[in-house]
DRENTI-151543 format. One record per atom (N, C-alpha, C): atom name; residue in three letters; x, y, z. Coordinates in steps of 0.05 Angstrom, whole numbers, m for minus. Example, Ala and Ser with C-alpha at 12.3 -4.5 7.8 and 13.67 -1.06 7.14 Angstrom:
<rs>
 at  aa     c1     c2     c3
  N ala    264   m114    156
 CA ala    246    m90    156
  C ala    264    m66    156
  N ser    257    m45    142
 CA ser    273    m21    143
  C ser    258      1    157
</rs>
This chain:
<rs>
 at  aa     c1     c2     c3
  N met   m239   m121    464
 CA met   m239   m125    436
  C met   m211   m137    431
  N arg   m206   m160    417
 CA arg   m184   m171    410
  C arg   m176   m162    382
  N ile   m153   m149    377
 CA ile   m147   m135    354
  C ile   m123   m154    341
  N gly   m127   m164    316
 CA gly   m108   m182    302
  C gly    m90   m161    286
  N thr    m64   m165    284
 CA thr    m46   m151    269
  C thr    m21   m167    265
  N arg     m6   m159    246
 CA arg     21   m170    240
  C arg     40   m159    263
  N arg     61   m173    266
 CA arg     80   m170    286
  C arg    103   m149    282
  N ser    103   m138    260
 CA ser    125   m117    252
  C ser    121    m93    267
  N pro    142    m78    272
 CA pro    140    m53    288
  C pro    119    m34    274
  N met    120    m33    249
 CA met    100    m15    232
  C met     74    m23    239
  N ala     66    m50    238
 CA ala     40    m59    244
  C ala     31    m52    272
  N leu     49    m57    290
 CA leu     43    m52    320
  C leu     40    m23    326
  N ala     55     m4    312
 CA ala     50     24    312
  C ala     20     32    301
  N gln     15     21    279
 CA gln    m12     25    270
  C gln    m34     14    289
  N thr    m28     m8    303
 CA thr    m47    m20    320
  C thr    m53      0    345
  N glu    m32     11    356
 CA glu    m29     30    377
  C glu    m49     54    370
  N his    m43     63    346
 CA his    m62     85    337
  C his    m92     78    337
  N val    m98     49    330
 CA val   m127     45    330
  C val   m136     42    357
  N arg   m117     31    374
 CA arg   m127     27    403
  C arg   m133     55    415
  N his   m119     75    410
 CA his   m120    102    419
  C his   m150    114    410
  N leu   m153    109    383
 CA leu   m180    118    371
  C leu   m203    104    386
  N leu   m202     78    390
 CA leu   m221     63    404
  C leu   m226     74    432
  N ala   m203     80    445
 CA ala   m207     90    472
  C ala   m220    117    477
  N glu   m216    133    453
 CA glu   m230    159    454
  C glu   m258    155    449
  N leu   m267    135    433
 CA leu   m295    127    429
  C leu   m308    118    453
  N asp   m295    103    467
 CA asp   m306     87    489
  C asp   m282     85    512
  N pro   m281    102    529
 CA pro   m260    102    551
  C pro   m260     76    567
  N gly   m284     61    569
 CA gly   m284     37    586
  C gly   m274     13    570
  N ile   m270     16    543
 CA ile   m262     m8    528
  C ile   m236    m23    536
  N thr   m233    m47    534
 CA thr   m209    m61    540
  C thr   m202    m75    512
  N thr   m175    m68    505
 CA thr   m169    m80    478
  C thr   m141    m98    485
  N glu   m142   m120    469
 CA glu   m116   m137    472
  C glu   m106   m142    442
  N val    m80   m138    440
 CA val    m67   m143    416
  C val    m58   m171    410
  N val    m70   m183    388
 CA val    m62   m211    379
  C val    m43   m210    355
  N ala    m17   m208    361
 CA ala      1   m207    335
  C ala     10   m234    324
  N val     11   m235    302
 CA val     21   m260    287
  C val     42   m252    265
  N glu     59   m271    260
 CA glu     78   m270    238
  C glu     67   m284    216
  N thr     60   m270    194
 CA thr     48   m281    170
  C thr     68   m297    155
  N glu     55   m312    134
 CA glu     76   m327    116
  C glu     93   m307     99
  N ala     79   m285     93
 CA ala     96   m264     77
  C ala    118   m253     94
  N asp    112   m248    123
 CA asp    135   m237    140
  C asp    159   m256    143
  N lys    151   m282    142
 CA lys    174   m301    144
  C lys    189   m308    117
  N trp    179   m303     96
 CA trp    191   m306     69
  C trp    208   m283     62
  N his    231   m286     53
 CA his    249   m262     46
  C his    254   m264     15
  N gly    244   m282      1
 CA gly    247   m281    m27
  C gly    226   m263    m42
  N asp    223   m270    m67
 CA asp    201   m254    m85
  C asp    173   m264    m76
  N leu    156   m248    m67
 CA leu    130   m254    m61
  C leu    114   m269    m80
  N ala    119   m264   m106
 CA ala    105   m278   m128
  C ala    110   m304   m125
  N gln    133   m315   m118
 CA gln    138   m344   m113
  C gln    120   m356    m93
  N leu    112   m340    m72
 CA leu     98   m353    m51
  C leu     68   m349    m53
  N gly     60   m334    m73
 CA gly     33   m329    m77
  C gly     21   m302    m75
  N gly     39   m283    m71
 CA gly     32   m253    m72
  C gly     29   m241    m46
  N lys     25   m214    m47
 CA lys     26   m199    m22
  C lys      0   m204     m5
  N gly    m20   m216    m14
 CA gly    m44   m222     m3
  C gly    m37   m242     21
  N leu    m15   m254     22
 CA leu     m6   m268     47
  C leu     m2   m253     71
  N phe      1   m226     66
 CA phe      5   m209     92
  C phe    m22   m209    107
  N val    m44   m216     95
 CA val    m69   m212    111
  C val    m85   m240    113
  N lys    m77   m259     99
 CA lys    m89   m285    100
  C lys    m92   m297    127
  N ala    m71   m300    140
 CA ala    m70   m314    166
  C ala    m88   m297    186
  N ile    m86   m271    184
 CA ile   m104   m257    204
  C ile   m133   m260    197
  N asp   m139   m259    170
 CA asp   m167   m261    165
  C asp   m181   m291    173
  N glu   m161   m310    172
 CA glu   m170   m337    181
  C glu   m173   m336    212
  N gln   m157   m324    226
 CA gln   m165   m319    256
  C gln   m191   m307    260
  N leu   m196   m284    246
 CA leu   m221   m270    248
  C leu   m245   m287    240
  N gln   m241   m305    221
 CA gln   m263   m325    213
  C gln   m270   m345    234
  N arg   m247   m352    247
 CA arg   m250   m372    271
  C arg   m258   m359    295
  N gly   m261   m335    296
 CA gly   m271   m323    321
  C gly   m248   m319    344
  N glu   m224   m321    336
 CA glu   m202   m318    355
  C glu   m194   m289    357
  N ile   m201   m272    343
 CA ile   m199   m241    345
  C ile   m225   m231    336
  N asp   m228   m204    345
 CA asp   m255   m190    340
  C asp   m253   m168    315
  N thr   m227   m161    311
 CA thr   m223   m143    286
  C thr   m195   m149    277
  N ala   m191   m141    253
 CA ala   m163   m144    242
  C ala   m158   m116    228
  N ile   m132   m109    231
 CA ile   m123    m83    220
  C ile   m106    m90    197
  N his   m115    m76    172
 CA his   m100    m85    148
  C his    m92    m58    136
  N cys    m68    m57    123
 CA cys    m62    m35    102
  C cys    m75    m44     79
  N leu    m95    m24     69
 CA leu   m111    m34     46
  C leu    m96    m38     20
  N lys    m71    m28     19
 CA lys    m55    m34     m6
  C lys    m48    m63     m5
  N asp    m47    m77     17
 CA asp    m38   m105     19
  C asp    m63   m124     14
  N val    m87   m113     13
 CA val   m110   m129      9
  C val   m114   m135    m22
  N pro   m112   m159    m31
 CA pro   m117   m167    m60
  C pro   m141   m152    m71
  N gly   m138   m141    m94
 CA gly   m162   m128   m108
  C gly   m175   m144   m128
  N asp   m164   m168   m133
 CA asp   m176   m185   m155
  C asp   m189   m207   m142
  N glu   m194   m210   m116
 CA glu   m206   m232   m104
  C glu   m230   m221    m85
  N pro   m250   m238    m82
 CA pro   m272   m226    m62
  C pro   m263   m225    m35
  N met   m277   m211    m19
 CA met   m272   m211     10
  C met   m273   m240     24
  N pro   m259   m249     40
 CA pro   m262   m274     53
  C pro   m288   m278     63
  N lys   m301   m300     64
 CA lys   m331   m305     70
  C lys   m335   m299     98
  N gly   m355   m283    103
 CA gly   m366   m274    127
  C gly   m352   m251    139
  N leu   m331   m236    123
 CA leu   m317   m214    133
  C leu   m325   m190    117
  N ile   m324   m166    133
 CA ile   m332   m141    119
  C ile   m311   m122    129
  N phe   m309    m97    117
 CA phe   m292    m73    126
  C phe   m313    m58    140
  N ala   m309    m55    165
 CA ala   m327    m37    182
  C ala   m322     m9    181
  N ala   m294     m2    179
 CA ala   m284     23    178
  C ala   m261     26    158
  N ile   m260     49    144
 CA ile   m237     58    130
  C ile   m227     83    144
  N leu   m199     84    154
 CA leu   m193    106    169
  C leu   m182    130    147
  N pro   m182    152    159
 CA pro   m170    175    141
  C pro   m144    168    131
  N arg   m140    177    107
 CA arg   m113    169     90
  C arg    m91    184    103
  N ala    m65    169    107
 CA ala    m41    182    115
  C ala    m28    191     87
  N asp     m4    203     90
 CA asp     10    213     67
  C asp     18    188     46
  N val     10    194     22
 CA val     13    171      3
  C val     42    173    m14
  N arg     58    193     m7
 CA arg     79    198    m25
  C arg    105    178    m16
  N asp    118    174    m37
 CA asp    142    160    m33
  C asp    168    178    m30
  N val    188    168    m15
 CA val    210    184     m9
  C val    236    170    m15
  N leu    257    186    m22
 CA leu    283    175    m26
  C leu    298    177      1
  N val    310    153      6
 CA val    327    152     32
  C val    358    145     23
  N val    376    158     31
 CA val    404    151     27
  C val    419    143     51
  N pro    442    130     48
 CA pro    459    123     69
  C pro    469    145     87
  N glu    473    140    111
 CA glu    483    163    129
  C glu    510    171    118
  N gly    512    197    116
 CA gly    535    210    104
  C gly    535    217     77
  N ser    516    205     62
 CA ser    513    212     33
  C ser    505    239     29
  N ser    515    252      7
 CA ser    509    281      0
  C ser    486    285    m19
  N ala    477    260    m27
 CA ala    455    262    m49
  C ala    427    270    m36
  N glu    418    288    m50
 CA glu    393    299    m40
  C glu    367    291    m57
  N ser    371    281    m79
 CA ser    349    273    m98
  C ser    358    251   m119
  N leu    340    239   m132
 CA leu    345    219   m152
  C leu    366    230   m175
  N asp    364    256   m180
 CA asp    382    266   m200
  C asp    410    269   m193
  N asp    415    266   m164
 CA asp    440    270   m154
  C asp    455    242   m155
  N leu    442    220   m159
 CA leu    454    195   m162
  C leu    468    189   m187
  N pro    493    177   m186
 CA pro    508    171   m210
  C pro    495    148   m226
  N pro    503    148   m251
 CA pro    490    128   m271
  C pro    501    100   m260
  N gly    481     82   m262
 CA gly    484     55   m252
  C gly    484     52   m219
  N ala    475     72   m206
 CA ala    469     72   m179
  C ala    450     52   m171
  N leu    454     33   m148
 CA leu    434     17   m140
  C leu    414     27   m118
  N ile    389     23   m128
 CA ile    365     31   m113
  C ile    351     10   m100
  N gly    347      8    m76
 CA gly    334    m15    m63
  C gly    302     m9    m62
  N ser    285    m30    m71
 CA ser    259    m27    m70
  C ser    246    m56    m72
  N ser    228    m60    m58
 CA ser    211    m85    m60
  C ser    189    m84    m81
  N ser    182    m59    m90
 CA ser    157    m54   m106
  C ser    163    m54   m134
  N val    149    m70   m149
 CA val    149    m70   m179
  C val    137    m42   m189
  N arg    119    m32   m174
 CA arg    108     m3   m183
  C arg    129     16   m179
  N arg    144     17   m158
 CA arg    169     37   m155
  C arg    186     32   m179
  N lys    194      8   m181
 CA lys    215      1   m200
  C lys    207     11   m226
  N ala    181      8   m236
 CA ala    177     15   m263
  C ala    177     48   m266
  N gln    172     61   m245
 CA gln    169     91   m246
  C gln    196    102   m241
  N ile    214     90   m227
 CA ile    240    101   m223
  C ile    258     97   m251
  N asn    252     72   m262
 CA asn    264     68   m287
  C asn    255     83   m310
  N arg    230     92   m308
 CA arg    217    108   m325
  C arg    232    139   m325
  N ala    238    146   m304
 CA ala    250    174   m300
  C ala    282    169   m303
  N arg    294    148   m292
 CA arg    322    144   m295
  C arg    329    116   m304
  N pro    326    110   m329
 CA pro    331     80   m338
  C pro    361     72   m333
  N asp    376     90   m326
 CA asp    405     82   m322
  C asp    409     72   m294
  N leu    389     73   m276
 CA leu    393     67   m248
  C leu    385     35   m247
  N gln    396     21   m229
 CA gln    392     m5   m223
  C gln    373    m10   m197
  N val    348    m18   m201
 CA val    333    m23   m180
  C val    334    m52   m171
  N val    340    m53   m145
 CA val    346    m83   m135
  C val    326    m89   m114
  N arg    316   m111   m108
 CA arg    295   m121    m92
  C arg    307   m122    m65
  N ile    293   m109    m45
 CA ile    300   m112    m18
  C ile    273   m111     m2
  N arg    272   m132     15
 CA arg    248   m135     31
  C arg    256   m136     61
  N gly    234   m138     76
 CA gly    242   m137    105
  C gly    227   m113    118
  N met    230   m111    147
 CA met    219    m89    161
  C met    235    m64    154
  N ile    223    m41    157
 CA ile    235    m15    149
  C ile    261    m10    163
  N gly    258    m13    192
 CA gly    282     m9    206
  C gly    307    m27    196
  N thr    299    m51    191
 CA thr    322    m71    179
  C thr    334    m62    153
  N arg    314    m51    137
 CA arg    326    m40    108
  C arg    342    m20    114
  N ile    336      0    132
 CA ile    353     24    134
  C ile    377     18    147
  N ala    379     m2    163
 CA ala    402    m12    176
  C ala    423    m22    158
  N lys    411    m38    137
 CA lys    427    m48    115
  C lys    437    m25     96
  N leu    421     m7     90
 CA leu    427     17     74
  C leu    453     32     88
  N asp    451     36    113
 CA asp    471     47    129
  C asp    499     30    132
  N gly    496      6    126
 CA gly    519    m12    130
  C gly    519    m24    159
  N arg    501    m20    175
 CA arg    497    m31    203
  C arg    488    m59    200
  N lys    480    m70    182
 CA lys    473    m97    180
  C lys    483   m107    155
  N pro    492   m135    150
 CA pro    502   m143    124
  C pro    483   m145    102
  N met    490   m138     78
 CA met    476   m142     55
  C met    491   m151     31
  N asp    481   m165     11
 CA asp    497   m175    m12
  C asp    508   m154    m29
  N val    492   m130    m30
 CA val    504   m108    m47
  C val    502    m82    m31
  N lys    520    m64    m40
 CA lys    518    m35    m26
  C lys    501    m17    m41
  N leu    479     m9    m26
 CA leu    458      7    m41
  C leu    467     37    m40
  N asp    459     51    m61
 CA asp    464     82    m62
  C asp    439     94    m49
  N ala    419     83    m50
 CA ala    391     95    m42
  C ala    371     73    m39
  N met    347     84    m29
 CA met    326     66    m24
  C met    300     83    m27
  N val    279     73    m39
 CA val    254     86    m40
  C val    232     72    m21
  N leu    222     88     m3
 CA leu    203     78     19
  C leu    180     98     18
  N ala    160     88     33
 CA ala    133    101     38
  C ala    138    123     57
  N ser    130    148     53
 CA ser    133    171     74
  C ser    116    162     98
  N ser     94    153     97
 CA ser     77    149    121
  C ser     91    128    139
  N gly    104    106    125
 CA gly    115     87    142
  C gly    140     99    160
  N leu    154    113    146
 CA leu    176    124    160
  C leu    170    144    182
  N glu    145    160    178
 CA glu    133    175    200
  C glu    123    161    224
  N arg    108    137    217
 CA arg     98    121    238
  C arg    118    112    256
  N leu    144    107    245
 CA leu    165     96    260
  C leu    183    116    272
  N gly    177    143    269
 CA gly    192    164    276
  C gly    219    167    262
  N leu    220    160    236
 CA leu    242    161    220
  C leu    239    181    197
  N gly    219    199    200
 CA gly    213    217    179
  C gly    239    236    171
  N asp    257    240    189
 CA asp    280    254    183
  C asp    299    243    163
  N arg    294    219    158
 CA arg    314    204    139
  C arg    306    208    108
  N ala    283    221    108
 CA ala    274    228     78
  C ala    289    247     64
  N arg    303    245     41
 CA arg    315    266     26
  C arg    298    281      8
  N gln    290    264    m13
 CA gln    272    275    m32
  C gln    242    263    m30
  N ile    223    282    m27
 CA ile    196    272    m28
  C ile    183    272    m54
  N phe    178    249    m67
 CA phe    167    250    m95
  C phe    138    259    m95
  N thr    132    277   m113
 CA thr    104    284   m119
  C thr     89    259   m130
  N val     61    259   m130
 CA val     48    237   m141
  C val     51    238   m173
  N asp     58    258   m184
 CA asp     65    260   m212
  C asp     91    246   m218
  N glu    109    250   m199
 CA glu    134    232   m205
  C glu    131    201   m198
  N ile    119    197   m175
 CA ile    115    166   m172
  C ile     85    163   m163
  N leu     69    155   m177
 CA leu     39    151   m170
  C leu     38    130   m148
  N pro     21    132   m126
 CA pro     22    111   m109
  C pro      4     88   m114
  N pro      7     66    m98
 CA pro     m9     43   m104
  C pro    m38     46    m93
  N val    m58     29   m104
 CA val    m82     28    m95
  C val    m84     24    m66
  N gly    m99     43    m54
 CA gly   m102     40    m22
  C gly    m80     50     m6
  N ala    m61     65    m18
 CA ala    m36     73     m7
  C ala    m45     93     20
  N gly    m33     89     42
 CA gly    m39    105     63
  C gly    m62     99     82
  N val    m75     79     74
 CA val   m107     71     83
  C val   m105     50    102
  N leu   m115     51    125
 CA leu   m118     31    144
  C leu   m147     19    142
  N ala   m152     m5    139
 CA ala   m180    m18    137
  C ala   m181    m36    165
  N leu   m206    m31    175
 CA leu   m212    m46    202
  C leu   m233    m66    193
  N glu   m228    m92    196
 CA glu   m244   m113    187
  C glu   m256   m130    209
  N cys   m281   m137    208
 CA cys   m291   m152    228
  C cys   m310   m173    215
  N arg   m325   m192    232
 CA arg   m342   m208    221
  C arg   m371   m194    216
  N glu   m380   m202    194
 CA glu   m408   m190    188
  C glu   m428   m199    208
  N ala   m426   m223    223
 CA ala   m446   m232    242
  C ala   m437   m220    269
  N asp   m423   m201    273
 CA asp   m415   m188    296
  C asp   m423   m159    297
  N pro   m450   m155    303
 CA pro   m461   m129    300
  C pro   m447   m108    321
  N glu   m441   m119    345
 CA glu   m430   m101    363
  C glu   m404    m89    354
  N ala   m388   m107    345
 CA ala   m361    m95    336
  C ala   m366    m80    309
  N thr   m385    m85    291
 CA thr   m388    m71    271
  C thr   m397    m42    275
  N lys   m417    m42    296
 CA lys   m428    m16    303
  C lys   m405      3    315
  N leu   m387     m9    333
 CA leu   m367      8    345
  C leu   m347     17    324
  N leu   m338     m1    308
 CA leu   m318      6    288
  C leu   m326     25    268
  N ser   m351     22    260
 CA ser   m363     40    238
  C ser   m360     67    244
  N arg   m361     75    272
 CA arg   m357    102    283
  C arg   m331    116    276
  N leu   m315     97    268
 CA leu   m287    109    259
  C leu   m282    111    229
  N asn   m303    105    214
 CA asn   m303    108    186
  C asn   m300    136    176
  N his   m283    140    157
 CA his   m278    166    147
  C his   m291    166    117
  N asp   m312    179    114
 CA asp   m331    176     88
  C asp   m314    183     63
  N arg   m300    206     64
 CA arg   m285    212     40
  C arg   m263    193     31
  N thr   m247    183     50
 CA thr   m230    164     45
  C thr   m243    137     34
  N gln   m263    130     45
 CA gln   m279    106     37
  C gln   m287    106      7
  N leu   m296    131      0
 CA leu   m304    135    m29
  C leu   m280    133    m49
  N glu   m257    147    m41
 CA glu   m234    149    m57
  C glu   m221    119    m59
  N ala   m222    105    m35
 CA ala   m209     78    m37
  C ala   m229     59    m54
  N thr   m256     64    m54
 CA thr   m270     47    m69
  C thr   m267     52    m99
  N ala   m261     76   m107
 CA ala   m256     80   m135
  C ala   m232     68   m144
  N glu   m211     69   m128
 CA glu   m185     58   m134
  C glu   m190     25   m137
  N arg   m203     15   m117
 CA arg   m205    m15   m116
  C arg   m223    m27   m138
  N val   m242    m11   m145
 CA val   m259    m18   m168
  C val   m240    m19   m194
  N met   m224      0   m198
 CA met   m206      1   m221
  C met   m185    m25   m220
  N leu   m177    m30   m196
 CA leu   m157    m51   m193
  C leu   m171    m79   m198
  N his   m194    m82   m190
 CA his   m210   m107   m192
  C his   m214   m112   m224
  N gly   m222    m89   m236
 CA gly   m224    m93   m267
  C gly   m199   m103   m283
  N leu   m179    m92   m272
 CA leu   m154    m93   m286
  C leu   m143   m124   m282
  N arg   m150   m138   m261
 CA arg   m144   m164   m254
  C arg   m111   m168   m254
  N gly    m99   m151   m240
 CA gly    m70   m152   m241
  C gly    m60   m171   m219
  N his    m38   m183   m224
 CA his    m26   m200   m203
  C his     m4   m186   m189
  N cys      7   m197   m169
 CA cys     24   m185   m148
  C cys     51   m171   m163
  N asn     56   m181   m189
 CA asn     79   m172   m203
  C asn     71   m150   m223
  N ser     44   m144   m223
 CA ser     36   m122   m241
  C ser     42    m94   m229
  N pro     58    m79   m243
 CA pro     62    m51   m234
  C pro     34    m35   m242
  N ile     17    m34   m222
 CA ile     m7    m18   m224
  C ile     m8      3   m202
  N ala    m13     29   m211
 CA ala    m16     49   m192
  C ala    m44     64   m196
  N gly    m55     72   m172
 CA gly    m80     87   m174
  C gly    m85    102   m153
  N tyr    m95    128   m156
 CA tyr    m98    146   m133
  C tyr   m118    165   m140
  N cys   m139    164   m121
 CA cys   m164    179   m124
  C cys   m164    203   m101
  N thr   m172    225   m109
 CA thr   m173    251    m90
  C thr   m200    263    m93
  N thr   m204    281    m74
 CA thr   m231    294    m76
  C thr   m227    323    m81
  N asp   m234    335   m102
 CA asp   m230    361   m106
  C asp   m247    382    m85
  N pro   m238    404    m86
 CA pro   m249    424    m67
  C pro   m280    425    m68
  N asp   m289    420    m93
 CA asp   m320    421    m98
  C asp   m333    396    m90
  N gly   m318    374    m81
 CA gly   m329    351    m74
  C gly   m327    329    m96
  N gln   m319    335   m118
 CA gln   m318    318   m140
  C gln   m292    299   m140
  N leu   m298    270   m145
 CA leu   m277    254   m142
  C leu   m259    254   m169
  N ser   m233    251   m165
 CA ser   m216    250   m188
  C ser   m197    227   m183
  N leu   m196    209   m205
 CA leu   m180    184   m206
  C leu   m160    181   m225
  N arg   m138    174   m218
 CA arg   m115    173   m237
  C arg   m107    143   m236
  N gly   m105    130   m259
 CA gly    m93    102   m261
  C gly    m70    100   m279
  N met    m52     83   m274
 CA met    m27     77   m290
  C met    m23     46   m289
  N val    m14     35   m311
 CA val     m4      7   m313
  C val     21      8   m330
  N phe     43     m4   m317
 CA phe     68      0   m328
  C phe     80    m28   m335
  N ser    100    m32   m357
 CA ser    113    m55   m358
  C ser    136    m53   m335
  N arg    149    m75   m332
 CA arg    167    m76   m306
  C arg    190    m58   m307
  N asp    202    m49   m330
 CA asp    220    m31   m333
  C asp    212     m2   m340
  N gly    185      1   m340
 CA gly    175     28   m342
  C gly    177     38   m371
  N ser    186     22   m390
 CA ser    188     33   m417
  C ser    160     33   m431
  N lys    142     17   m424
 CA lys    115     18   m434
  C lys     96     28   m410
  N phe     77     42   m418
 CA phe     56     49   m395
  C phe     31     60   m408
  N val     10     55   m393
 CA val    m15     71   m400
  C val    m26     88   m377
  N his    m42    111   m382
 CA his    m49    126   m363
  C his    m77    136   m370
  N ala    m92    136   m348
 CA ala   m120    150   m351
  C ala   m128    167   m326
  N his   m141    187   m330
 CA his   m149    206   m310
  C his   m177    216   m316
  N phe   m197    207   m297
 CA phe   m223    220   m302
  C phe   m235    231   m276
  N trp   m256    247   m278
 CA trp   m270    257   m256
  C trp   m295    243   m251
  N gly   m309    248   m228
 CA gly   m333    233   m221
  C gly   m357    244   m239
  N glu   m353    270   m247
 CA glu   m376    287   m259
  C glu   m400    284   m245
  N ser   m424    280   m258
 CA ser   m452    287   m246
  C ser   m458    269   m226
  N ser   m455    239   m229
 CA ser   m462    222   m207
  C ser   m441    220   m184
  N asn   m418    223   m192
 CA asn   m395    222   m172
  C asn   m394    197   m158
  N asp   m404    174   m173
 CA asp   m404    148   m160
  C asp   m376    136   m161
  N pro   m364    129   m140
 CA pro   m337    119   m139
  C pro   m336     93   m158
  N gly   m355     76   m156
 CA gly   m353     50   m172
  C gly   m354     56   m202
  N val   m371     75   m210
 CA val   m372     81   m238
  C val   m345     95   m246
  N leu   m334    112   m229
 CA leu   m310    126   m236
  C leu   m288    106   m240
  N gly   m286     87   m220
 CA gly   m266     64   m223
  C gly   m267     49   m249
  N ala   m293     41   m254
 CA ala   m295     25   m277
  C ala   m290     39   m305
  N arg   m294     64   m303
 CA arg   m289     85   m327
  C arg   m261     86   m332
  N val   m243     87   m309
 CA val   m213     90   m313
  C val   m205     64   m319
  N cys   m212     42   m311
 CA cys   m205     15   m316
  C cys   m208     10   m345
  N ala   m234     16   m356
 CA ala   m239     13   m383
  C ala   m220     29   m403
  N glu   m214     54   m395
 CA glu   m196     67   m411
  C glu   m167     56   m413
  N leu   m159     47   m387
 CA leu   m132     33   m387
  C leu   m131      9   m405
  N leu   m152     m9   m403
 CA leu   m156    m30   m420
  C leu   m155    m25   m449
  N arg   m171     m3   m456
 CA arg   m171      5   m484
  C arg   m144     12   m494
  N gln   m130     23   m478
 CA gln    m99     32   m487
  C gln    m81      9   m488
  N gly    m90    m15   m479
 CA gly    m71    m38   m478
  C gly    m62    m48   m450
  N ala    m73    m39   m428
 CA ala    m63    m49   m401
  C ala    m65    m79   m403
  N arg    m82    m93   m414
 CA arg    m83   m124   m410
  C arg    m61   m135   m424
  N asp    m51   m127   m444
 CA asp    m27   m136   m458
  C asp     m5   m133   m441
  N ile     m1   m110   m428
 CA ile     21   m104   m411
  C ile     21   m121   m388
  N ile     m1   m127   m374
 CA ile     m3   m143   m352
  C ile      3   m170   m357
  N glu     m8   m183   m378
 CA glu     m6   m209   m387
  C glu     26   m213   m399
  N gly     39   m191   m405
 CA gly     67   m197   m415
  C gly     86   m198   m390
  N ile     75   m192   m366
 CA ile     94   m195   m343
  C ile     92   m222   m330
  N pro    115   m239   m325
 CA pro    111   m264   m312
  C pro    100   m263   m285
  N his     84   m282   m276
 CA his     74   m284   m250
  C his     95   m291   m231
</rs>
C-alpha cells in the first residue's frame, strides 16, 4: 500500500503511526511512503495570498486521483470545509482524536509560565488567525505576529538558534504536534478549550482513498473510530454552512457526553477578537451530527457570523 503524505517531520511521524496501525491489522502488509512537498509547504508568506491552507492537501489528492498512491493521510483541520471532496475520493477512516488543546511555548531560559506572565506589548508567534483572535480577546495588549514553518524550525527561531526578523516572547502551538515530535516538555501553559477553542477537525487524522478501490477502502475502514467520526461530522457541517475562507477565525469543537449525547460549540471571531459570536447545542433526541452542526451554524449566522466573516479580507 502506497501512502501519500507531506514531507514535514510532523507528517512523517503521523505516517509512521498509521503504518504501525496497518501492520497490526495485517502483519503481512507492505507499505511504502510517498512524501511530497506541497505548494503550501514551499510558501512562507500568508497562505491566503496563495489560495488557502487547502493547498496542504491538494497535491496529494491529485496523486491519489491519478493512482500514484493508494491512500492519503490528512490532518482534518487542513481539509477545506467549504468545498466538496475531490472527485472520486472518500474518507475511508477517521482515526481517534488526539489532544486538541493549544499550548504556550516560551524561549529557553524564560521564566514565564503563562500568558498572564508576559509583559504588555509582548510578541507572540502564531500562524493561526483563530489563535490570534482568541489571544487578543484575552490580552488585547499583546502583539500576535505571523510565523509559519515546521514546528522544529519555529522553536529554533524562538530559542534564537535560527535567525528571525523579530525576537518573540512566546509562541502558541498545538499540544498534539509537540507530543508527536517528542517536544511535549516545551509546553508551559496548556490552554483549556474555554480559553482557546480549537479549530474544526483538531487532532483528527483522516485516511483518504479512491472510492473505486474497494480493497483499500475495506482495509482502511477497519481503523475508523466511530465516535470521532460523528464529532468531526458535526464540526464540518457547521464549517460548511458558515462558508468561511482561510482568513476566517472559526473555531468548532464537538465532544460526546458520558450518556452518548453529542455536544458542539462553535465560535466566529473578528481578527482582533473584539467581536465574536458563540453557540453551544447538544444533539438531543436524534443525536444526528449533521442536524447538530446545521443548528449551531444557524445560530451563529443568526447572531451575525456572516457579517464578521465578510468583514475580514480574503
